[in-house]
C-alpha positions as CSV (number, residue, x, y, z in Angstrom):
1,M,45.8,125.6,68.4
2,S,48.5,123.1,69.7
3,A,52.2,124.5,69.6
4,L,53.3,121.0,68.5
5,A,51.3,120.2,65.7
6,P,51.3,121.0,61.9
7,Q,47.8,122.8,62.2
8,A,47.3,123.7,58.5
9,A,48.6,122.4,55.2
10,L,47.1,124.4,52.5
11,S,47.5,123.5,49.0
12,K,48.4,126.5,46.6
13,G,49.0,125.1,43.4
14,T,52.2,123.3,43.1
15,L,53.0,124.5,46.9
16,T,52.2,122.6,50.0
17,V,52.3,125.1,53.0
18,I,52.9,123.7,56.4
19,E,52.5,125.7,59.4
20,H,54.5,124.4,62.5
21,K,55.3,126.2,65.9
22,G,54.2,129.2,64.3
23,A,56.3,129.2,61.5
24,V,55.3,128.6,57.9
25,H,57.5,126.0,55.7
26,V,56.8,126.1,51.9
27,Q,57.6,123.1,49.7
28,H,58.1,123.6,46.2
29,S,56.8,120.6,44.1
30,P,59.4,119.8,41.4
31,K,57.9,120.8,37.7
32,R,58.5,117.4,36.2
33,C,55.3,115.8,38.4
34,P,52.6,118.3,38.7
35,P,50.2,116.3,37.1
36,F,50.4,113.8,40.1
37,L,50.5,116.4,42.8
38,S,46.8,116.5,43.2
39,M,46.3,112.9,43.6
40,A,49.0,113.0,46.5
41,Q,47.3,115.5,48.2
42,E,43.7,113.6,48.1
43,R,45.3,110.2,49.4
44,G,48.5,110.8,51.4
45,S,50.6,113.4,52.8
46,S,54.1,114.3,51.8
47,M,55.9,116.9,53.8
48,R,59.3,118.4,53.9
49,T,60.3,119.2,57.5
50,N,62.9,118.8,60.2
51,A,63.1,116.0,62.6
52,A,61.0,117.5,65.1
53,T,57.9,117.7,62.9
54,L,57.9,113.9,63.0
55,D,56.7,114.1,66.6
56,A,53.9,116.1,66.0
57,P,50.3,114.8,66.2
58,T,48.3,115.3,63.2
59,T,45.1,117.6,63.1
60,S,42.9,114.7,62.4
61,S,41.8,112.3,65.4
62,P,44.6,110.3,66.8
63,S,43.3,107.1,65.6
64,S,44.2,108.3,62.1
65,T,47.7,107.6,62.5
66,L,47.2,103.6,63.6
67,P,46.5,100.8,61.2
68,T,42.8,100.2,60.6
69,E,41.4,96.7,61.9
70,A,41.3,95.7,58.1
71,A,44.9,96.8,57.6
72,R,46.1,94.7,60.7
73,R,44.0,91.7,59.5
74,T,45.6,91.5,56.2
75,A,49.3,92.5,57.5
76,F,49.5,90.0,60.2
77,R,46.8,87.6,58.9
78,E,46.4,84.1,60.6
79,D,45.0,81.9,57.6
80,F,47.0,81.4,54.6
81,T,47.4,83.7,51.7
82,P,46.1,82.1,48.5
83,E,48.9,81.8,46.0
84,L,48.6,83.8,42.8
85,A,50.7,81.9,40.1
86,E,49.1,83.4,37.1
87,P,50.0,87.1,37.2
88,V,46.9,89.4,37.5
89,E,47.1,92.9,36.0
90,A,46.8,95.6,38.9
91,T,44.6,98.6,38.4
92,V,46.8,101.8,37.8
93,E,45.9,105.2,39.4
94,G,48.2,107.7,38.0
95,K,50.8,107.0,35.2
96,V,53.6,104.5,35.8
97,P,56.9,105.7,34.3
98,T,57.4,103.7,31.2
99,W,61.0,103.5,31.9
100,I,60.4,101.3,34.7
101,H,60.7,97.8,32.9
102,G,61.5,94.7,35.0
103,S,60.3,93.0,38.0
104,F,60.2,94.2,41.7
105,I,60.3,91.0,43.8
106,R,59.6,91.4,47.8
107,N,60.0,88.5,50.5
108,G,57.9,88.1,53.5
109,P,55.5,86.0,55.4
110,G,52.5,84.4,53.7
111,T,50.8,83.4,56.8
112,F,51.2,83.4,60.7
113,Q,48.8,80.5,61.5
114,G,49.9,79.4,64.9
115,M,52.8,81.8,65.2
116,K,53.6,84.3,67.7
117,H,56.2,87.0,66.1
118,L,56.3,89.0,62.9
119,F,59.5,87.1,62.1
120,D,57.9,83.5,62.1
121,G,55.8,83.5,59.0
122,Y,56.2,81.4,56.1
123,A,58.1,82.9,53.0
124,M,55.9,84.3,50.2
125,L,57.6,85.9,47.3
126,A,55.5,88.7,45.7
127,K,56.4,90.0,42.1
128,F,55.2,93.2,40.6
129,A,56.2,93.1,36.7
130,F,56.3,96.2,35.2
131,E,55.9,96.7,31.3
132,N,55.0,99.9,29.2
133,G,53.2,101.3,32.1
134,T,51.3,98.3,33.4
135,V,52.0,96.3,36.7
136,K,51.1,92.4,36.7
137,V,51.2,91.0,40.4
138,S,51.8,87.5,41.3
139,H,52.8,85.6,44.6
140,R,53.6,82.1,45.6
141,F,55.2,80.4,48.8
142,V,58.8,79.4,48.9
143,E,58.5,75.4,49.0
144,T,60.9,75.2,52.1
145,E,60.8,72.1,54.1
146,A,59.6,74.1,57.1
147,Y,56.6,75.2,55.0
148,K,56.1,71.9,53.3
149,A,55.8,70.2,56.6
150,F,53.3,72.5,58.2
151,R,51.2,72.3,55.3
152,E,51.1,68.7,55.3
153,T,50.8,68.3,59.0
154,G,49.0,71.6,60.2
155,K,51.7,71.8,62.6
156,M,55.3,73.5,62.8
157,Q,58.0,71.2,62.9
158,F,60.9,73.4,63.3
159,P,61.0,76.5,65.8
160,E,60.7,79.7,64.4
161,F,62.2,83.2,65.6
162,G,59.6,83.7,68.4
163,T,57.6,80.3,68.3
164,Q,58.8,77.4,69.9
165,V,58.1,73.6,69.2
166,P,58.2,71.0,71.7
167,A,61.6,71.4,73.6
168,L,62.8,67.7,72.9
169,K,62.2,68.2,69.3
170,T,64.3,71.5,69.5
171,L,67.3,69.7,71.2
172,W,67.3,66.9,68.7
173,L,67.3,69.5,65.8
174,T,69.9,71.6,67.3
175,F,72.0,68.3,68.1
176,L,71.6,67.2,64.2
177,G,72.6,70.7,63.1
178,M,75.9,70.9,65.3
179,T,76.9,67.4,64.2
180,G,76.3,68.1,60.6
181,L,73.6,65.5,60.3
182,G,70.7,67.7,59.8
183,K,69.6,71.4,59.2
184,G,69.5,72.4,62.8
185,F,67.6,75.6,62.2
186,T,64.6,76.3,60.2
187,D,65.0,76.7,56.5
188,N,62.1,79.1,56.5
189,S,63.5,81.7,53.6
190,S,61.6,84.6,54.4
191,V,63.8,87.7,54.8
192,N,65.4,88.8,51.7
193,V,65.7,88.1,47.7
194,V,68.5,88.8,45.5
195,P,69.1,88.0,41.8
196,T,71.8,85.9,40.2
197,P,74.4,87.6,38.2
198,D,72.6,86.8,34.9
199,G,69.1,88.1,36.5
200,K,67.6,84.8,35.4
201,Q,67.0,83.4,39.0
202,L,66.5,84.5,42.3
203,I,68.0,83.5,45.8
204,S,65.7,83.3,48.8
205,M,67.6,84.1,52.0
206,T,67.1,83.9,55.8
207,E,69.5,83.8,58.8
208,S,70.3,80.3,58.6
209,V,72.6,78.6,55.9
210,A,69.9,76.0,55.4
211,G,67.2,78.6,54.4
212,T,68.9,79.5,51.0
213,Y,66.9,78.7,48.3
214,R,66.8,79.1,44.4
215,V,63.7,80.4,42.7
216,D,63.0,81.2,39.3
217,L,61.6,84.6,38.0
218,D,58.1,83.0,37.5
219,L,58.6,82.0,41.4
220,N,58.6,78.5,41.1
221,T,61.1,76.9,43.8
222,L,63.9,75.2,42.2
223,G,65.6,73.9,45.4
224,Q,67.9,74.4,48.2
225,L,71.3,76.0,47.4
226,E,73.7,73.7,49.3
227,F,77.4,74.8,50.0
228,R,80.2,72.2,50.0
229,D,83.1,74.7,50.4
230,G,84.2,74.1,53.6
231,V,83.0,77.2,55.4
232,K,81.5,76.5,58.7
233,G,78.6,77.9,60.6
234,L,74.9,77.3,60.5
235,L,73.8,81.0,60.9
236,T,74.3,83.7,58.3
237,T,72.9,87.1,57.6
238,A,70.1,87.8,55.0
239,H,71.9,90.9,54.2
240,P,75.2,90.0,51.9
241,T,76.8,93.2,50.4
242,L,77.7,92.9,46.8
243,L,80.9,94.3,45.8
244,P,82.2,96.3,42.6
245,D,84.0,93.4,41.5
246,G,80.7,91.3,41.5
247,S,81.4,89.1,44.6
248,M,79.4,88.9,47.6
249,I,80.6,89.5,51.1
250,N,78.6,87.8,54.1
251,L,79.5,86.0,57.5
252,T,78.6,82.6,59.1
253,S,78.2,82.0,62.8
254,G,77.0,79.5,65.5
255,F,77.1,78.2,68.6
256,G,81.2,77.9,68.8
257,S,84.0,79.9,68.7
258,H,84.2,82.5,65.9
259,Y,82.6,84.3,63.2
260,T,83.6,83.7,59.6
261,V,83.7,86.6,57.2
262,F,83.6,85.2,53.4
263,R,83.5,86.1,50.0
264,Q,81.2,84.4,47.7
265,N,81.6,83.9,44.0
266,R,78.0,84.5,42.6
267,A,78.4,82.4,39.7
268,T,79.6,79.3,41.3
269,N,78.4,79.9,44.9
270,V,81.6,78.8,46.2
271,R,82.3,80.9,49.4
272,E,86.0,81.6,50.4
273,A,86.9,82.7,53.9
274,I,88.4,86.0,54.6
275,A,89.1,85.9,58.3
276,Q,87.9,84.3,61.4
277,V,86.7,86.7,64.2
278,P,86.7,85.1,67.7
279,L,83.6,85.4,70.0
280,R,83.9,87.5,72.9
281,S,81.4,85.3,74.8
282,P,81.6,81.7,73.5
283,P,79.8,79.5,72.6
284,T,77.1,82.2,72.3
285,P,77.6,84.8,69.4
286,S,75.7,88.1,69.3
287,W,72.8,88.4,67.1
288,I,74.0,90.0,63.9
289,H,71.1,90.5,61.3
290,D,73.1,92.9,59.1
291,F,76.6,94.5,59.1
292,P,78.3,97.3,57.6
293,V,80.6,96.5,54.4
294,T,82.7,98.8,52.0
295,E,84.9,97.7,49.0
296,N,88.0,97.5,51.4
297,Y,86.5,96.5,55.0
298,A,83.9,94.7,56.7
299,V,82.8,95.4,60.2
300,V,81.5,92.5,62.4
301,P,79.2,94.6,65.2
302,E,79.4,92.3,68.4
303,T,76.7,94.6,70.1
304,P,75.6,93.3,73.5
305,I,72.7,91.2,72.3
306,F,73.7,87.6,72.8
307,F,71.8,84.3,71.8
308,N,70.4,82.3,74.8
309,L,70.5,78.5,73.8
310,K,68.3,77.6,77.0
311,A,65.7,80.4,75.9
312,A,65.6,79.2,72.2
313,V,64.6,75.7,73.4
314,F,62.3,76.6,76.6
315,G,61.6,80.1,76.2
316,G,62.0,82.6,79.0
317,A,64.7,85.4,78.1
318,E,63.5,89.0,78.5
319,Y,63.8,89.5,74.8
320,L,62.5,86.2,73.2
321,M,65.8,84.2,72.9
322,F,68.2,86.9,73.6
323,D,70.1,88.3,76.5
324,W,71.0,92.1,76.5
325,K,73.8,92.9,78.5
326,P,74.6,96.8,77.9
327,E,77.6,96.7,80.6
328,K,79.4,94.8,77.9
329,R,79.1,97.7,75.4
330,S,80.0,97.0,71.9
331,V,83.0,95.5,70.0
332,L,83.3,96.5,66.5
333,H,85.7,94.1,64.5
334,L,87.1,95.8,61.5
335,V,87.8,93.0,58.7
336,N,90.4,94.0,56.0
337,L,88.9,92.4,53.0
338,K,92.3,92.2,51.1
339,T,94.5,91.1,53.9
340,G,92.0,89.4,56.4
341,S,93.7,91.2,59.3
342,V,91.2,92.0,62.2
343,T,91.4,95.2,64.5
344,Q,89.1,95.7,67.5
345,F,87.5,98.9,68.2
346,D,85.4,99.9,71.5
347,A,81.9,101.4,70.8
348,P,78.8,102.4,73.0
349,P,76.0,99.8,73.5
350,Y,73.3,99.9,70.9
351,F,70.8,97.5,69.1
352,T,69.7,97.7,65.6
353,F,68.4,95.5,62.8
354,H,69.9,97.4,59.8
355,Y,72.6,99.6,58.8
356,I,71.5,101.9,56.1
357,N,75.1,102.7,54.4
358,S,78.7,102.7,55.1
359,F,81.5,104.3,53.6
360,E,85.4,105.3,53.6
361,T,86.0,108.9,54.1
362,A,87.7,110.7,50.9
363,D,91.2,111.0,52.6
364,G,91.0,107.4,53.9
365,S,91.2,108.3,57.6
366,A,88.0,106.7,58.6
367,L,85.1,104.3,58.1
368,C,81.4,105.6,58.8
369,F,78.4,103.7,59.2
370,D,74.9,104.8,59.7
371,F,72.0,103.1,61.3
372,S,68.8,103.5,63.3
373,K,69.9,103.2,67.0
374,F,67.3,101.6,69.5
375,E,68.3,101.9,73.3
376,D,67.7,98.1,73.8
377,P,65.7,95.1,72.1
378,E,62.5,96.1,73.5
379,F,61.4,96.5,70.0
380,L,61.6,93.0,69.4
381,N,59.1,92.3,72.2
382,G,56.5,94.9,70.2
383,L,56.6,92.7,67.1
384,L,55.0,89.9,68.9
385,L,52.0,89.4,66.8
386,D,49.4,89.7,69.5
387,N,50.8,93.5,70.0
388,L,50.7,94.2,66.4
389,R,47.1,93.0,65.8
390,G,46.1,94.9,68.8
391,N,47.9,98.5,68.4
392,K,49.0,97.5,72.0
393,R,52.5,99.2,72.2
394,P,53.8,102.6,71.3
395,I,56.4,102.2,68.9
396,A,60.1,102.4,70.2
397,P,62.2,105.6,68.9
398,S,65.1,104.8,66.9
399,P,66.7,107.8,65.8
400,L,69.5,107.9,62.8
401,V,72.9,107.7,64.1
402,R,76.8,107.7,62.4
403,V,79.6,105.7,63.8
404,T,83.0,106.7,62.7
405,V,85.7,104.1,63.0
406,P,89.4,105.6,62.6
407,L,91.6,104.0,60.0
408,D,94.6,106.1,60.9
409,G,95.6,104.5,64.0
410,S,94.7,107.5,66.0
411,S,92.3,105.7,68.2
412,S,90.9,102.2,69.4
413,T,87.6,103.9,70.1
414,A,84.8,104.6,67.7
415,T,82.6,107.8,68.0
416,L,78.7,108.1,67.7
417,Q,76.8,111.0,66.8
418,P,73.3,112.0,65.7
419,L,72.4,112.6,61.8
420,L,69.4,114.7,62.3
421,K,69.4,118.1,63.2
422,D,68.4,117.9,66.6
423,N,67.4,115.0,69.1
424,S,63.9,114.7,68.5
425,Y,62.2,111.5,68.2
426,T,61.9,110.0,65.0
427,F,61.4,106.2,64.0
428,C,63.7,104.6,60.9
429,E,63.7,101.0,60.0
430,L,64.0,98.8,56.7
431,P,66.3,101.6,55.3
432,R,67.6,101.5,51.4
433,V,69.8,103.6,49.5
434,N,70.4,104.1,45.8
435,P,72.2,100.9,44.9
436,H,74.8,102.7,43.0
437,Y,75.9,104.4,46.3
438,K,75.9,101.4,48.3
439,G,79.4,101.4,50.1
440,K,80.0,105.2,49.2
441,E,79.5,108.5,50.5
442,Y,76.0,109.1,49.9
443,R,73.1,111.8,50.7
444,Y,69.7,110.1,50.9
445,A,68.3,107.3,52.6
446,Y,64.8,105.9,52.4
447,A,62.9,104.0,55.0
448,V,59.9,103.0,57.0
449,S,59.1,105.8,59.3
450,A,56.3,106.7,62.0
451,K,53.8,109.5,62.2
452,L,52.8,109.6,65.7
453,P,51.0,108.5,67.7
454,A,51.9,104.9,66.1
455,S,52.1,101.2,67.3
456,F,54.1,100.5,64.0
457,G,55.7,101.9,61.0
458,N,52.8,103.9,59.3
459,A,54.8,105.9,57.0
460,L,57.7,106.3,54.7
461,A,60.7,108.8,55.0
462,K,63.5,110.2,52.7
463,F,66.2,111.3,54.9
464,N,68.9,114.0,54.0
465,V,71.9,112.6,55.9
466,K,74.0,115.5,54.9
467,E,71.5,118.4,55.8
468,G,69.9,116.3,58.6
469,T,66.5,116.9,57.1
470,V,63.4,114.6,56.3
471,I,60.3,114.2,53.7
472,Q,57.7,111.9,55.0
473,W,54.6,110.2,53.2
474,H,51.6,109.2,55.1
475,E,48.2,107.9,54.6
476,A,45.8,107.3,57.3
477,G,45.1,103.8,58.2
478,C,47.8,102.3,56.0
479,I,50.9,100.0,56.8
480,P,53.7,100.6,54.4
481,V,56.9,98.3,54.0
482,E,60.4,98.7,52.9
483,P,60.8,101.4,50.3
484,L,63.3,100.4,47.4
485,M,64.7,103.1,45.3
486,V,65.0,102.1,41.6
487,P,67.3,104.7,39.9
488,R,66.3,106.1,36.3
489,P,68.4,104.8,33.5
490,G,71.1,107.3,33.0
491,A,70.5,109.2,36.0
492,Q,73.2,111.9,37.0
493,E,71.7,112.6,40.3
494,E,71.7,110.2,43.6
495,D,67.9,110.6,43.8
496,D,66.7,110.5,40.3
497,G,64.1,107.6,40.1
498,V,61.4,106.1,41.8
499,V,60.6,104.6,45.4
500,L,58.7,101.3,45.5
501,S,56.9,100.3,48.6
502,V,54.0,97.6,48.8
503,V,51.2,99.0,51.2
504,T,48.5,97.3,53.1
505,G,45.6,99.7,52.5
506,A,43.1,100.9,55.0
507,N,40.5,98.8,53.5
508,G,42.8,95.7,53.9
509,N,43.7,95.6,50.1
510,S,47.2,96.2,48.9
511,F,48.3,98.4,46.4
512,L,52.2,99.1,45.0
513,L,53.0,102.7,45.8
514,I,55.2,104.6,43.3
515,L,57.0,107.6,44.8
516,D,59.0,110.1,42.8
517,A,62.4,110.0,44.8
518,T,63.4,113.4,44.5
519,S,60.1,115.0,45.6
520,F,58.7,112.0,47.6
521,E,55.3,112.9,45.9
522,E,53.2,110.0,44.8
523,V,53.5,109.3,40.8
524,A,51.0,106.5,40.6
525,R,49.8,103.3,42.8
526,A,48.9,99.9,41.4
527,K,46.0,98.4,43.2
528,L,45.4,94.8,44.1
529,P,41.8,93.5,44.5
530,H,43.0,91.6,47.6
531,G,45.5,92.2,50.3
532,I,49.0,90.4,50.8
533,P,50.8,90.3,54.5
534,Y,53.3,92.3,55.9
535,G,56.8,92.0,54.1
536,F,60.7,92.5,54.4
537,H,63.0,92.8,51.8
538,G,63.0,93.3,48.1
539,T,65.1,93.6,44.8
540,F,64.4,94.7,41.7
541,V,65.3,92.9,38.3
542,H,65.8,94.9,35.1
543,A,64.3,93.0,31.9
544,D,66.4,92.3,29.2
């Protein structure tokens, strides 16, 4: 019997007993969902554990923790996913709570034909409509210029994240963008989707300003959202933050002199600059995919990953089109959203994609933000499709950490500390929190995780950031994506609701997994008769 492995997981009524390192851990499942416990035990495993258990190999063969070939073919497919414009009712196993009434919409690639990287695929929105315990599914491509040009010519006309087009074409497109005569960057709107304030339309987003598109709830593309407000910058983030007053905070950048933090009126889509933050290595900005925001502050995190313009055109950088310079450490630019003042803080070098949450402490003395910390950007190379399709690289560690930025003037240095109880390996990506706790002190985060050995995220996890503990869901051979937490109407507890994740099953078909957000046990799944590729970020639009 291995000292590392959880050697026995025995079902005893409503208890799950896990033996680990000679100790027995008992999980009591909440009384409100016993009808679904046996289904969860048959299909997937959900266990409450400390961080060390995430390292432990399973008692089954090691290959059972790796995605199957069928799952990989679907998730990273080379041909085009057929559109499903007319909604089809999914086959439900279990019981979908009837209080879930509305649509879960997720953005992500619909094809990787001729592409090299996970972030290259052309945008496809998938919609899961809930009504009276049923789920109907539809999915359609976002009709961007990049997608339409590829569909008509069979060739990429714009460079994507990890796939170049001929250098002369890239140089010409860059020139047009920098002079304001063209888009400059791809408008492939494949990263995120957010609803308009009235909930009647969607905004599909990516990291270029040109890639902001309006889409209706039937997934018809209505057109590009054009900004004529004077805020400069060709690049943005696909992770705006919604403030309590209804406005939205985001930033722009480009190959120039500064980042611009702005507030956007969601009704008129007019952007108003709050502050300009100088680049520390002009004209190349740091790559900022996401950034922390609270009600009063935004943090522009200049971590030491910098765009390499030459590599973006010709290739050749160690990390796709980026240079990694850890000797420069990180600079955190704290922007006061009320006054526009900017204060700099020194921080250790780190790489991350997403910030889990951020909040100001109750006494106002500090701002904290949490994220999964990669030691370097090597994980970017691991997301090359050749690696993913062949299970060629072990997954990179990205433990949860918290950065504390002093607001009381006591120091100009931010501190970093681990969030879990020990330093054991764990993996966390595509994190989400209860939307009512965004920008506030919180306890629970939900994310894609890994059960080792793993080449890719193969599990889901619920992290208790106050206690440093984890619950993990895993099903052999599957590939889950971002878990979206939907609170129960009228909920009083932070984790009262469900968690939704689109999973590529071991057989290559997809299903929408519905987990109880408290116990992290399976409540139901809505099975599709086909598979849809890997996806990124989503939103839930409540029905009227």
